[in-house]
N, CA, C, O and the ligand as a Tripos MOL2 file, in Angstrom:
@<TRIPOS>MOLECULE
protein
  269   267    68     0     0
PROTEIN
NO_CHARGES

@<TRIPOS>ATOM
      1 N         -21.7550  -16.1410   -0.2240 N.3       1 MET1
      2 CA        -21.8970  -14.8950   -1.0140 C.3       1 MET1
      3 C         -20.7100  -13.9670   -0.7550 C.2       1 MET1
      4 O         -20.4740  -13.5600    0.3820 O.2       1 MET1
      5 N         -19.9700  -13.6370   -1.8030 N.am      2 PRO2
      6 CA        -18.8810  -12.6790   -1.5780 C.3       2 PRO2
      7 C         -19.4330  -11.3040   -1.2310 C.2       2 PRO2
      8 O         -20.5290  -10.9330   -1.6510 O.2       2 PRO2
      9 N         -18.6680  -10.5710   -0.4710 N.am      3 ILE3
     10 CA        -19.0480   -9.2110   -0.1160 C.3       3 ILE3
     11 C         -18.9350   -8.3330   -1.3560 C.2       3 ILE3
     12 O         -17.9560   -8.4170   -2.0970 O.2       3 ILE3
     13 N         -19.9300   -7.5000   -1.5740 N.am      4 ASP4
     14 CA        -19.9110   -6.5700   -2.7050 C.3       4 ASP4
     15 C         -18.9180   -5.4470   -2.4120 C.2       4 ASP4
     16 O         -19.1180   -4.6410   -1.5030 O.2       4 ASP4
     17 N         -17.8430   -5.4130   -3.2040 N.am      5 LEU5
     18 CA        -16.8130   -4.3900   -3.0090 C.3       5 LEU5
     19 C         -16.5990   -3.6490   -4.3150 C.2       5 LEU5
     20 O         -16.4420   -4.2720   -5.3650 O.2       5 LEU5
     21 N         -16.5930   -2.3390   -4.2610 N.am      6 GLN6
     22 CA        -16.4510   -1.5360   -5.4710 C.3       6 GLN6
     23 C         -15.3380   -0.5080   -5.3290 C.2       6 GLN6
     24 O         -14.9470   -0.1040   -4.2340 O.2       6 GLN6
     25 N         -14.8560   -0.1140   -6.4910 N.am      7 LEU7
     26 CA        -13.8510    0.9370   -6.5490 C.3       7 LEU7
     27 C         -14.3660    2.1800   -5.8250 C.2       7 LEU7
     28 O         -15.5080    2.5910   -6.0310 O.2       7 LEU7
     29 N         -13.5400    2.7690   -4.9940 N.am      8 GLY8
     30 CA        -13.9500    3.9850   -4.3000 C.3       8 GLY8
     31 C         -14.5880    3.7290   -2.9510 C.2       8 GLY8
     32 O         -14.8230    4.6650   -2.1870 O.2       8 GLY8
     33 N         -14.8740    2.4600   -2.6480 N.am      9 ASP9
     34 CA        -15.4180    2.1480   -1.3250 C.3       9 ASP9
     35 C         -14.3800    2.4720   -0.2540 C.2       9 ASP9
     36 O         -13.1800    2.2920   -0.4620 O.2       9 ASP9
     37 N         -14.8530    2.9470    0.8800 N.am     10 ILE10
     38 CA        -13.9620    3.1900    2.0130 C.3      10 ILE10
     39 C         -14.1870    2.0680    3.0190 C.2      10 ILE10
     40 O         -15.3070    1.8280    3.4710 O.2      10 ILE10
     41 N         -13.1020    1.3930    3.3570 N.am     11 ILE11
     42 CA        -13.1690    0.2200    4.2230 C.3      11 ILE11
     43 C         -12.5910    0.5600    5.5870 C.2      11 ILE11
     44 O         -11.5280    1.1700    5.7050 O.2      11 ILE11
     45 N         -13.3260    0.1460    6.6150 N.am     12 GLU12
     46 CA        -12.7190    0.1910    7.9420 C.3      12 GLU12
     47 C         -12.4010   -1.2460    8.3250 C.2      12 GLU12
     48 O         -13.2680   -2.1170    8.2550 O.2      12 GLU12
     49 N         -11.1580   -1.4940    8.7310 N.am     13 THR13
     50 CA        -10.7340   -2.8580    9.0290 C.3      13 THR13
     51 C         -10.7030   -3.1110   10.5330 C.2      13 THR13
     52 O         -10.6070   -2.1850   11.3390 O.2      13 THR13
     53 N         -10.7880   -4.3970   10.8860 N.am     14 ARG14
     54 CA        -10.7260   -4.7780   12.3060 C.3      14 ARG14
     55 C          -9.3410   -4.5330   12.8650 C.2      14 ARG14
     56 O          -9.1720   -4.1210   14.0130 O.2      14 ARG14
     57 N          -8.3410   -4.8000   12.0120 N.am     15 LYS15
     58 CA         -6.9570   -4.6150   12.4630 C.3      15 LYS15
     59 C          -6.4220   -3.3230   11.8860 C.2      15 LYS15
     60 O          -6.6770   -2.9990   10.7270 O.2      15 LYS15
     61 N          -5.6820   -2.5880   12.6920 N.am     16 GLN16
     62 CA         -5.0840   -1.3430   12.2170 C.3      16 GLN16
     63 C          -3.8690   -1.6120   11.3510 C.2      16 GLN16
     64 O          -3.1770   -2.6170   11.5190 O.2      16 GLN16
     65 N          -3.6190   -0.7040   10.4280 N.am     17 HIS17
     66 CA         -2.3600   -0.6780    9.6940 C.3      17 HIS17
     67 C          -1.2780   -0.2750   10.7010 C.2      17 HIS17
     68 O          -1.5710    0.3900   11.6930 O.2      17 HIS17
     69 N          -0.0260   -0.6790   10.4460 N.am     18 PRO18
     70 CA          1.0450   -0.2840   11.3900 C.3      18 PRO18
     71 C           1.0990    1.2170   11.6760 C.2      18 PRO18
     72 O           1.5930    1.6170   12.7310 O.2      18 PRO18
     73 N           0.6060    2.0560   10.7660 N.am     19 CYS19
     74 CA          0.6500    3.5080   10.9860 C.3      19 CYS19
     75 C          -0.4280    3.9690   11.9600 C.2      19 CYS19
     76 O          -0.4180    5.1220   12.3910 O.2      19 CYS19
     77 N          -1.3660    3.0750   12.3140 N.am     20 GLY20
     78 CA         -2.3870    3.4280   13.2830 C.3      20 GLY20
     79 C          -3.7590    3.6800   12.6900 C.2      20 GLY20
     80 O          -4.7500    3.7450   13.4170 O.2      20 GLY20
     81 N          -3.8230    3.8230   11.3580 N.am     21 SER21
     82 CA         -5.1040    4.0590   10.7060 C.3      21 SER21
     83 C          -5.8040    2.7290   10.4220 C.2      21 SER21
     84 O          -5.1430    1.7130   10.2030 O.2      21 SER21
     85 N          -7.1320    2.7340   10.4260 N.am     22 SER22
     86 CA         -7.8480    1.5120   10.0520 C.3      22 SER22
     87 C          -8.8040    1.7940    8.8950 C.2      22 SER22
     88 O          -9.7480    1.0410    8.6560 O.2      22 SER22
     89 N          -8.5430    2.9010    8.1760 N.am     23 LYS23
     90 CA         -9.3810    3.2380    7.0290 C.3      23 LYS23
     91 C          -8.5880    3.1300    5.7370 C.2      23 LYS23
     92 O          -7.4430    3.5710    5.6470 O.2      23 LYS23
     93 N          -9.2300    2.5290    4.7380 N.am     24 PHE24
     94 CA         -8.5740    2.2980    3.4550 C.3      24 PHE24
     95 C          -9.5460    2.5990    2.3260 C.2      24 PHE24
     96 O         -10.7560    2.4150    2.4570 O.2      24 PHE24
     97 N          -8.9870    3.0690    1.2070 N.am     25 LEU25
     98 CA         -9.7800    3.3200    0.0150 C.3      25 LEU25
     99 C          -9.4930    2.2230   -1.0050 C.2      25 LEU25
    100 O          -8.3300    1.9350   -1.2910 O.2      25 LEU25
    101 N         -10.5260    1.6170   -1.5510 N.am     26 ILE26
    102 CA        -10.3340    0.5820   -2.5750 C.3      26 ILE26
    103 C          -9.9420    1.2540   -3.8910 C.2      26 ILE26
    104 O         -10.6890    2.0770   -4.4200 O.2      26 ILE26
    105 N          -8.7690    0.8980   -4.4140 N.am     27 THR27
    106 CA         -8.2950    1.5330   -5.6420 C.3      27 THR27
    107 C          -8.2070    0.5440   -6.8030 C.2      27 THR27
    108 O          -7.9830    0.9620   -7.9390 O.2      27 THR27
    109 N          -8.3740   -0.7270   -6.5550 N.am     28 ARG28
    110 CA         -8.3680   -1.7290   -7.6250 C.3      28 ARG28
    111 C          -9.1640   -2.9290   -7.1650 C.2      28 ARG28
    112 O          -8.9990   -3.3960   -6.0390 O.2      28 ARG28
    113 N         -10.0280   -3.4310   -8.0320 N.am     29 THR29
    114 CA        -10.7800   -4.6370   -7.6940 C.3      29 THR29
    115 C         -10.4470   -5.7340   -8.6990 C.2      29 THR29
    116 O          -9.8940   -5.4540   -9.7630 O.2      29 THR29
    117 N         -10.7730   -6.9570   -8.3740 N.am     30 GLY30
    118 CA        -10.4960   -8.0910   -9.2500 C.3      30 GLY30
    119 C         -10.2090   -9.3120   -8.4100 C.2      30 GLY30
    120 O         -10.7910   -9.4870   -7.3400 O.2      30 GLY30
    121 N          -9.3120  -10.1600   -8.8880 N.am     31 MET31
    122 CA         -8.9090  -11.3360   -8.1170 C.3      31 MET31
    123 C          -8.2780  -10.8710   -6.8110 C.2      31 MET31
    124 O          -8.5850  -11.3680   -5.7280 O.2      31 MET31
    125 N          -7.3920   -9.9050   -6.9560 N.am     32 ASP32
    126 CA         -6.7890   -9.2720   -5.7900 C.3      32 ASP32
    127 C          -7.2530   -7.8250   -5.7390 C.2      32 ASP32
    128 O          -7.6450   -7.2380   -6.7480 O.2      32 ASP32
    129 N          -7.2000   -7.2810   -4.5620 N.am     33 PHE33
    130 CA         -7.6390   -5.9000   -4.3630 C.3      33 PHE33
    131 C          -6.4520   -5.0450   -3.9780 C.2      33 PHE33
    132 O          -5.4960   -5.5080   -3.3550 O.2      33 PHE33
    133 N          -6.5400   -3.7860   -4.3660 N.am     34 ARG34
    134 CA         -5.5380   -2.8470   -3.9050 C.3      34 ARG34
    135 C          -6.2680   -1.7790   -3.1070 C.2      34 ARG34
    136 O          -7.3460   -1.3300   -3.4970 O.2      34 ARG34
    137 N          -5.6920   -1.3850   -2.0150 N.am     35 MET35
    138 CA         -6.3100   -0.3300   -1.2280 C.3      35 MET35
    139 C          -5.2490    0.5980   -0.6620 C.2      35 MET35
    140 O          -4.1250    0.1960   -0.3630 O.2      35 MET35
    141 N          -5.6480    1.8480   -0.5260 N.am     36 ARG36
    142 CA         -4.7250    2.8700   -0.0440 C.3      36 ARG36
    143 C          -5.0870    3.2530    1.3830 C.2      36 ARG36
    144 O          -6.2410    3.5410    1.7010 O.2      36 ARG36
    145 N          -4.0710    3.2460    2.2250 N.am     37 CYS37
    146 CA         -4.2630    3.5880    3.6290 C.3      37 CYS37
    147 C          -4.4830    5.0960    3.7700 C.2      37 CYS37
    148 O          -3.7680    5.9030    3.1760 O.2      37 CYS37
    149 N          -5.4770    5.4480    4.5620 N.am     38 TYR38
    150 CA         -5.7520    6.8680    4.7750 C.3      38 TYR38
    151 C          -4.7160    7.5400    5.6680 C.2      38 TYR38
    152 O          -4.5390    8.7580    5.6330 O.2      38 TYR38
    153 N          -4.0350    6.7200    6.4710 N.am     39 GLY39
    154 CA         -3.0630    7.2880    7.3930 C.3      39 GLY39
    155 C          -1.7590    7.6320    6.7080 C.2      39 GLY39
    156 O          -1.2880    8.7670    6.7900 O.2      39 GLY39
    157 N          -1.1590    6.6340    6.0160 N.am     40 CYS40
    158 CA          0.1780    6.8250    5.4620 C.3      40 CYS40
    159 C           0.1830    6.8530    3.9370 C.2      40 CYS40
    160 O           1.2430    7.0060    3.3300 O.2      40 CYS40
    161 N          -0.9800    6.7070    3.3090 N.am     41 GLN41
    162 CA         -1.1120    6.7660    1.8410 C.3      41 GLN41
    163 C          -0.4580    5.5980    1.1220 C.2      41 GLN41
    164 O          -0.3690    5.6020   -0.1060 O.2      41 GLN41
    165 N          -0.0030    4.6070    1.8610 N.am     42 LYS42
    166 CA          0.6220    3.4510    1.2360 C.3      42 LYS42
    167 C          -0.4550    2.6050    0.5530 C.2      42 LYS42
    168 O          -1.5650    2.4670    1.0660 O.2      42 LYS42
    169 N          -0.1130    2.0370   -0.6180 N.am     43 GLU43
    170 CA         -1.0540    1.1430   -1.2950 C.3      43 GLU43
    171 C          -0.6400   -0.2930   -1.0460 C.2      43 GLU43
    172 O           0.5290   -0.6500   -1.1880 O.2      43 GLU43
    173 N          -1.6070   -1.1100   -0.6740 N.am     44 ILE44
    174 CA         -1.2790   -2.5080   -0.4270 C.3      44 ILE44
    175 C          -2.1830   -3.4220   -1.2370 C.2      44 ILE44
    176 O          -3.3550   -3.1190   -1.4640 O.2      44 ILE44
    177 N          -1.6200   -4.5450   -1.6700 N.am     45 TRP45
    178 CA         -2.3800   -5.5820   -2.3550 C.3      45 TRP45
    179 C          -2.8880   -6.5560   -1.3150 C.2      45 TRP45
    180 O          -2.1960   -6.8750   -0.3480 O.2      45 TRP45
    181 N          -4.1110   -7.0250   -1.5260 N.am     46 ILE46
    182 CA         -4.6760   -7.9800   -0.5800 C.3      46 ILE46
    183 C          -5.6230   -8.9040   -1.3440 C.2      46 ILE46
    184 O          -6.3180   -8.4580   -2.2570 O.2      46 ILE46
    185 N          -5.6570  -10.1660   -0.9840 N.am     47 THR47
    186 CA         -6.5650  -11.0950   -1.6550 C.3      47 THR47
    187 C          -7.9780  -10.8890   -1.1140 C.2      47 THR47
    188 O          -8.1600  -10.3860   -0.0060 O.2      47 THR47
    189 N          -8.9680  -11.2790   -1.8990 N.am     48 ARG48
    190 CA        -10.3500  -11.1060   -1.4620 C.3      48 ARG48
    191 C         -10.6260  -11.8030   -0.1240 C.2      48 ARG48
    192 O         -11.2030  -11.1910    0.7740 O.2      48 ARG48
    193 N         -10.2170  -13.0950    0.0260 N.am     49 PRO49
    194 CA        -10.5120  -13.7460    1.3220 C.3      49 PRO49
    195 C          -9.9130  -12.9970    2.5090 C.2      49 PRO49
    196 O         -10.5530  -12.8650    3.5520 O.2      49 PRO49
    197 N          -8.6920  -12.5120    2.3500 N.am     50 ASN50
    198 CA         -8.0650  -11.7690    3.4410 C.3      50 ASN50
    199 C          -8.7740  -10.4630    3.7100 C.2      50 ASN50
    200 O          -8.9680  -10.0710    4.8610 O.2      50 ASN50
    201 N          -9.1580   -9.7940    2.6440 N.am     51 LEU51
    202 CA         -9.8480   -8.5160    2.8010 C.3      51 LEU51
    203 C         -11.1990   -8.7240    3.4900 C.2      51 LEU51
    204 O         -11.5530   -7.9880    4.4100 O.2      51 LEU51
    205 N         -11.9580   -9.7480    3.0280 N.am     52 GLU52
    206 CA        -13.2880   -9.9810    3.6010 C.3      52 GLU52
    207 C         -13.2050  -10.2740    5.0920 C.2      52 GLU52
    208 O         -14.0780   -9.8740    5.8630 O.2      52 GLU52
    209 N         -12.1460  -10.9770    5.4910 N.am     53 LYS53
    210 CA        -11.9810  -11.3040    6.9090 C.3      53 LYS53
    211 C         -11.7640  -10.0560    7.7470 C.2      53 LYS53
    212 O         -12.1430  -10.0050    8.9170 O.2      53 LYS53
    213 N         -11.1470   -9.0470    7.1340 N.am     54 ARG54
    214 CA        -10.7420   -7.8620    7.8980 C.3      54 ARG54
    215 C         -11.7760   -6.7490    7.9400 C.2      54 ARG54
    216 O         -11.6690   -5.8210    8.7420 O.2      54 ARG54
    217 N         -12.7710   -6.8460    7.0780 N.am     55 ILE55
    218 CA        -13.7020   -5.7210    6.9530 C.3      55 ILE55
    219 C         -14.6280   -5.5880    8.1560 C.2      55 ILE55
    220 O         -15.2470   -6.5540    8.6030 O.2      55 ILE55
    221 N         -14.7000   -4.3800    8.6570 N.am     56 LYS56
    222 CA        -15.6300   -4.0770    9.7420 C.3      56 LYS56
    223 C         -16.7840   -3.2370    9.1790 C.2      56 LYS56
    224 O         -17.9530   -3.5070    9.4560 O.2      56 LYS56
    225 N         -16.4390   -2.2230    8.3910 N.am     57 THR57
    226 CA        -17.4500   -1.3340    7.8250 C.3      57 THR57
    227 C         -17.0630   -0.9560    6.3970 C.2      57 THR57
    228 O         -15.8900   -0.7400    6.0940 O.2      57 THR57
    229 N         -18.0700   -0.8800    5.5250 N.am     58 ILE58
    230 CA        -17.8570   -0.3270    4.1920 C.3      58 ILE58
    231 C         -18.6690    0.9580    4.1000 C.2      58 ILE58
    232 O         -19.8590    0.9710    4.4150 O.2      58 ILE58
    233 N         -18.0300    2.0260    3.6730 N.am     59 THR59
    234 CA        -18.7440    3.2800    3.4580 C.3      59 THR59
    235 C         -18.8060    3.5500    1.9570 C.2      59 THR59
    236 O         -17.7810    3.6310    1.2800 O.2      59 THR59
    237 N         -20.0370    3.6860    1.4550 N.am     60 ARG60
    238 CA        -20.2360    3.9520    0.0280 C.3      60 ARG60
    239 C         -21.3470    4.9940   -0.1070 C.2      60 ARG60
    240 O         -22.4340    4.8230    0.4450 O.2      60 ARG60
    241 N         -21.0770    6.0490   -0.8260 N.am     61 ASP61
    242 CA        -22.0440    7.1340   -1.0280 C.3      61 ASP61
    243 C         -22.5950    7.6360    0.3030 C.2      61 ASP61
    244 O         -23.7810    7.9500    0.4120 O.2      61 ASP61
    245 N         -21.7340    7.7100    1.3070 N.am     62 GLY62
    246 CA        -22.1570    8.2570    2.5900 C.3      62 GLY62
    247 C         -22.9280    7.3010    3.4720 C.2      62 GLY62
    248 O         -23.3300    7.6610    4.5790 O.2      62 GLY62
    249 N         -23.1420    6.0620    2.9850 N.am     63 GLU63
    250 CA        -23.8580    5.0590    3.7880 C.3      63 GLU63
    251 C         -22.8520    4.0680    4.3680 C.2      63 GLU63
    252 O         -21.9000    3.6690    3.6980 O.2      63 GLU63
    253 N         -23.0780    3.6760    5.6250 N.am     64 ASP64
    254 CA        -22.2130    2.6910    6.2600 C.3      64 ASP64
    255 C         -22.8580    1.3070    6.2310 C.2      64 ASP64
    256 O         -24.0370    1.1600    6.5530 O.2      64 ASP64
    257 N         -22.0970    0.3170    5.8510 N.am     65 TYR65
    258 CA        -22.5630   -1.0640    5.9000 C.3      65 TYR65
    259 C         -21.6580   -1.8260    6.8470 C.2      65 TYR65
    260 O         -20.4520   -1.9280    6.6230 O.2      65 TYR65
    261 N         -22.2440   -2.3580    7.9030 N.am     66 LYS66
    262 CA        -21.4400   -3.0280    8.9270 C.3      66 LYS66
    263 C         -21.3760   -4.5300    8.6960 C.2      66 LYS66
    264 O         -22.3280   -5.1380    8.2070 O.2      66 LYS66
    265 N         -20.2400   -5.1200    9.0540 N.am     67 PHE67
    266 CA        -20.0450   -6.5770    8.9170 C.3      67 PHE67
    267 C         -19.6050   -7.1890   10.2390 C.2      67 PHE67
    268 O         -19.3930   -8.3990   10.3190 O.2      67 PHE67
    269 ZN         -1.0180    3.1850    6.9700 Zn       68 ZN68
@<TRIPOS>BOND
     1     1     2 1
     2     2     3 1
     3     3     4 2
     4     3     5 am
     5     5     6 1
     6     6     7 1
     7     7     8 2
     8     7     9 am
     9     9    10 1
    10    10    11 1
    11    11    12 2
    12    11    13 am
    13    13    14 1
    14    14    15 1
    15    15    16 2
    16    15    17 am
    17    17    18 1
    18    18    19 1
    19    19    20 2
    20    19    21 am
    21    21    22 1
    22    22    23 1
    23    23    24 2
    24    23    25 am
    25    25    26 1
    26    26    27 1
    27    27    28 2
    28    27    29 am
    29    29    30 1
    30    30    31 1
    31    31    32 2
    32    31    33 am
    33    33    34 1
    34    34    35 1
    35    35    36 2
    36    35    37 am
    37    37    38 1
    38    38    39 1
    39    39    40 2
    40    39    41 am
    41    41    42 1
    42    42    43 1
    43    43    44 2
    44    43    45 am
    45    45    46 1
    46    46    47 1
    47    47    48 2
    48    47    49 am
    49    49    50 1
    50    50    51 1
    51    51    52 2
    52    51    53 am
    53    53    54 1
    54    54    55 1
    55    55    56 2
    56    55    57 am
    57    57    58 1
    58    58    59 1
    59    59    60 2
    60    59    61 am
    61    61    62 1
    62    62    63 1
    63    63    64 2
    64    63    65 am
    65    65    66 1
    66    66    67 1
    67    67    68 2
    68    67    69 am
    69    69    70 1
    70    70    71 1
    71    71    72 2
    72    71    73 am
    73    73    74 1
    74    74    75 1
    75    75    76 2
    76    75    77 am
    77    77    78 1
    78    78    79 1
    79    79    80 2
    80    79    81 am
    81    81    82 1
    82    82    83 1
    83    83    84 2
    84    83    85 am
    85    85    86 1
    86    86    87 1
    87    87    88 2
    88    87    89 am
    89    89    90 1
    90    90    91 1
    91    91    92 2
    92    91    93 am
    93    93    94 1
    94    94    95 1
    95    95    96 2
    96    95    97 am
    97    97    98 1
    98    98    99 1
    99    99   100 2
   100    99   101 am
   101   101   102 1
   102   102   103 1
   103   103   104 2
   104   103   105 am
   105   105   106 1
   106   106   107 1
   107   107   108 2
   108   107   109 am
   109   109   110 1
   110   110   111 1
   111   111   112 2
   112   111   113 am
   113   113   114 1
   114   114   115 1
   115   115   116 2
   116   115   117 am
   117   117   118 1
   118   118   119 1
   119   119   120 2
   120   119   121 am
   121   121   122 1
   122   122   123 1
   123   123   124 2
   124   123   125 am
   125   125   126 1
   126   126   127 1
   127   127   128 2
   128   127   129 am
   129   129   130 1
   130   130   131 1
   131   131   132 2
   132   131   133 am
   133   133   134 1
   134   134   135 1
   135   135   136 2
   136   135   137 am
   137   137   138 1
   138   138   139 1
   139   139   140 2
   140   139   141 am
   141   141   142 1
   142   142   143 1
   143   143   144 2
   144   143   145 am
   145   145   146 1
   146   146   147 1
   147   147   148 2
   148   147   149 am
   149   149   150 1
   150   150   151 1
   151   151   152 2
   152   151   153 am
   153   153   154 1
   154   154   155 1
   155   155   156 2
   156   155   157 am
   157   157   158 1
   158   158   159 1
   159   159   160 2
   160   159   161 am
   161   161   162 1
   162   162   163 1
   163   163   164 2
   164   163   165 am
   165   165   166 1
   166   166   167 1
   167   167   168 2
   168   167   169 am
   169   169   170 1
   170   170   171 1
   171   171   172 2
   172   171   173 am
   173   173   174 1
   174   174   175 1
   175   175   176 2
   176   175   177 am
   177   177   178 1
   178   178   179 1
   179   179   180 2
   180   179   181 am
   181   181   182 1
   182   182   183 1
   183   183   184 2
   184   183   185 am
   185   185   186 1
   186   186   187 1
   187   187   188 2
   188   187   189 am
   189   189   190 1
   190   190   191 1
   191   191   192 2
   192   191   193 am
   193   193   194 1
   194   194   195 1
   195   195   196 2
   196   195   197 am
   197   197   198 1
   198   198   199 1
   199   199   200 2
   200   199   201 am
   201   201   202 1
   202   202   203 1
   203   203   204 2
   204   203   205 am
   205   205   206 1
   206   206   207 1
   207   207   208 2
   208   207   209 am
   209   209   210 1
   210   210   211 1
   211   211   212 2
   212   211   213 am
   213   213   214 1
   214   214   215 1
   215   215   216 2
   216   215   217 am
   217   217   218 1
   218   218   219 1
   219   219   220 2
   220   219   221 am
   221   221   222 1
   222   222   223 1
   223   223   224 2
   224   223   225 am
   225   225   226 1
   226   226   227 1
   227   227   228 2
   228   227   229 am
   229   229   230 1
   230   230   231 1
   231   231   232 2
   232   231   233 am
   233   233   234 1
   234   234   235 1
   235   235   236 2
   236   235   237 am
   237   237   238 1
   238   238   239 1
   239   239   240 2
   240   239   241 am
   241   241   242 1
   242   242   243 1
   243   243   244 2
   244   243   245 am
   245   245   246 1
   246   246   247 1
   247   247   248 2
   248   247   249 am
   249   249   250 1
   250   250   251 1
   251   251   252 2
   252   251   253 am
   253   253   254 1
   254   254   255 1
   255   255   256 2
   256   255   257 am
   257   257   258 1
   258   258   259 1
   259   259   260 2
   260   259   261 am
   261   261   262 1
   262   262   263 1
   263   263   264 2
   264   263   265 am
   265   265   266 1
   266   266   267 1
   267   267   268 2
@<TRIPOS>SUBSTRUCTURE
     1 MET1         2 RESIDUE 1 A MET
     2 PRO2         6 RESIDUE 1 A PRO
     3 ILE3        10 RESIDUE 1 A ILE
     4 ASP4        14 RESIDUE 1 A ASP
     5 LEU5        18 RESIDUE 1 A LEU
     6 GLN6        22 RESIDUE 1 A GLN
     7 LEU7        26 RESIDUE 1 A LEU
     8 GLY8        30 RESIDUE 1 A GLY
     9 ASP9        34 RESIDUE 1 A ASP
    10 ILE10       38 RESIDUE 1 A ILE
    11 ILE11       42 RESIDUE 1 A ILE
    12 GLU12       46 RESIDUE 1 A GLU
    13 THR13       50 RESIDUE 1 A THR
    14 ARG14       54 RESIDUE 1 A ARG
    15 LYS15       58 RESIDUE 1 A LYS
    16 GLN16       62 RESIDUE 1 A GLN
    17 HIS17       66 RESIDUE 1 A HIS
    18 PRO18       70 RESIDUE 1 A PRO
    19 CYS19       74 RESIDUE 1 A CYS
    20 GLY20       78 RESIDUE 1 A GLY
    21 SER21       82 RESIDUE 1 A SER
    22 SER22       86 RESIDUE 1 A SER
    23 LYS23       90 RESIDUE 1 A LYS
    24 PHE24       94 RESIDUE 1 A PHE
    25 LEU25       98 RESIDUE 1 A LEU
    26 ILE26      102 RESIDUE 1 A ILE
    27 THR27      106 RESIDUE 1 A THR
    28 ARG28      110 RESIDUE 1 A ARG
    29 THR29      114 RESIDUE 1 A THR
    30 GLY30      118 RESIDUE 1 A GLY
    31 MET31      122 RESIDUE 1 A MET
    32 ASP32      126 RESIDUE 1 A ASP
    33 PHE33      130 RESIDUE 1 A PHE
    34 ARG34      134 RESIDUE 1 A ARG
    35 MET35      138 RESIDUE 1 A MET
    36 ARG36      142 RESIDUE 1 A ARG
    37 CYS37      146 RESIDUE 1 A CYS
    38 TYR38      150 RESIDUE 1 A TYR
    39 GLY39      154 RESIDUE 1 A GLY
    40 CYS40      158 RESIDUE 1 A CYS
    41 GLN41      162 RESIDUE 1 A GLN
    42 LYS42      166 RESIDUE 1 A LYS
    43 GLU43      170 RESIDUE 1 A GLU
    44 ILE44      174 RESIDUE 1 A ILE
    45 TRP45      178 RESIDUE 1 A TRP
    46 ILE46      182 RESIDUE 1 A ILE
    47 THR47      186 RESIDUE 1 A THR
    48 ARG48      190 RESIDUE 1 A ARG
    49 PRO49      194 RESIDUE 1 A PRO
    50 ASN50      198 RESIDUE 1 A ASN
    51 LEU51      202 RESIDUE 1 A LEU
    52 GLU52      206 RESIDUE 1 A GLU
    53 LYS53      210 RESIDUE 1 A LYS
    54 ARG54      214 RESIDUE 1 A ARG
    55 ILE55      218 RESIDUE 1 A ILE
    56 LYS56      222 RESIDUE 1 A LYS
    57 THR57      226 RESIDUE 1 A THR
    58 ILE58      230 RESIDUE 1 A ILE
    59 THR59      234 RESIDUE 1 A THR
    60 ARG60      238 RESIDUE 1 A ARG
    61 ASP61      242 RESIDUE 1 A ASP
    62 GLY62      246 RESIDUE 1 A GLY
    63 GLU63      250 RESIDUE 1 A GLU
    64 ASP64      254 RESIDUE 1 A ASP
    65 TYR65      258 RESIDUE 1 A TYR
    66 LYS66      262 RESIDUE 1 A LYS
    67 PHE67      266 RESIDUE 1 A PHE
    68 ZN68       269 GROUP 0 **** ****
């Protein structure tokens, strides 16, 4: 079962971005995902399998979902 990921979800990843932040906002969904780093505002493309491997927490509507 793929992880349910939606536009606007806030993702906390297991690995930090080089800037030190581990929080990202999902800005594009589809075959590949785009997410914006909360630390440096950089947008990065990532494939679903890679993203799913990295997810620790999804925050949606103020609720946390842990993985
Ligand atoms: Zn960053």
